[in-house]
C-alpha positions in Angstrom: -48.7 26.9 -16.4 -47.3 30.4 -16.2 -49.2 31.1 -12.9 -47.6 28.0 -11.3 -44.2 29.5 -12.1 -45.0 32.3 -9.7 -46.9 30.4 -7.1 -45.3 27.0 -6.6 -42.3 28.1 -4.5 -44.2 30.6 -2.4 -46.8 27.9 -1.7 -44.1 25.5 -0.7 -43.1 27.9 2.1 -46.7 28.6 3.2 -47.0 32.0 1.5 -49.0 33.6 -1.3 -47.1 35.3 -4.1 -47.7 38.7 -2.5 -46.6 37.6 0.9 -43.5 36.0 -0.6 -42.7 39.2 -2.5 -43.0 41.3 0.6 -40.9 38.8 2.7 -38.1 38.4 0.1 -38.0 42.2 -0.6 -37.7 42.8 3.2 -34.8 40.3 3.4 -33.1 41.9 0.4 -33.3 45.4 1.8 -32.0 44.2 5.2 -29.1 42.4 3.5 -28.2 45.4 1.5 -28.2 47.7 4.5 -26.3 45.2 6.7 -23.8 44.8 3.9 -23.3 48.6 3.6 -22.8 48.8 7.4 -20.2 46.1 7.1 -18.3 48.0 4.4 -18.4 51.2 6.5 -17.3 49.2 9.5 -14.3 47.9 7.5 -13.2 51.4 6.9 -14.1 52.8 10.2 -14.0 49.9 12.7 -15.5 52.0 15.5 -18.8 52.3 13.6 -21.5 49.6 13.1 -19.6 47.2 15.4 -22.4 44.7 15.8 -24.8 45.7 12.9 -23.7 43.0 10.5 -24.0 40.2 13.0 -27.3 41.5 14.4 -28.7 41.6 10.8 -27.6 38.0 10.2 -29.1 36.9 13.5 -32.4 38.7 12.9 -32.7 37.3 9.3 -31.9 33.8 10.5 -34.5 34.0 13.2 -37.1 35.2 10.7 -36.3 32.6 8.1 -35.7 29.5 10.2 -36.7 29.7 13.8 -39.7 32.0 13.7 -41.4 31.1 10.4 -44.6 29.1 10.4 -44.3 26.3 7.9 -47.4 24.6 6.4 -48.3 21.3 7.9 -47.3 18.4 5.8 -48.3 14.8 6.3 -45.3 12.4 6.9 -44.5 10.3 3.9 -46.1 6.9 3.8 -43.7 4.0 3.9 -44.0 1.5 1.0 -44.7 -2.0 2.2 
């Protein structure tokens, strides 16, 4: 039961627990760095002009357009 708590969601996106930990941690670090760049940009608008938007684009690409999803059979229609 406890093991499923840690493995169900990663499996639902086609990853092991360790793969999901690495992916989520990478996203978190990128979001923190991109956010810090945005804060600096707010104070000094000539710095990090495109860093925030590039970070968002890169993360979106990794999460939605580039990710390999596990194959799932289409649902069977009830007769």
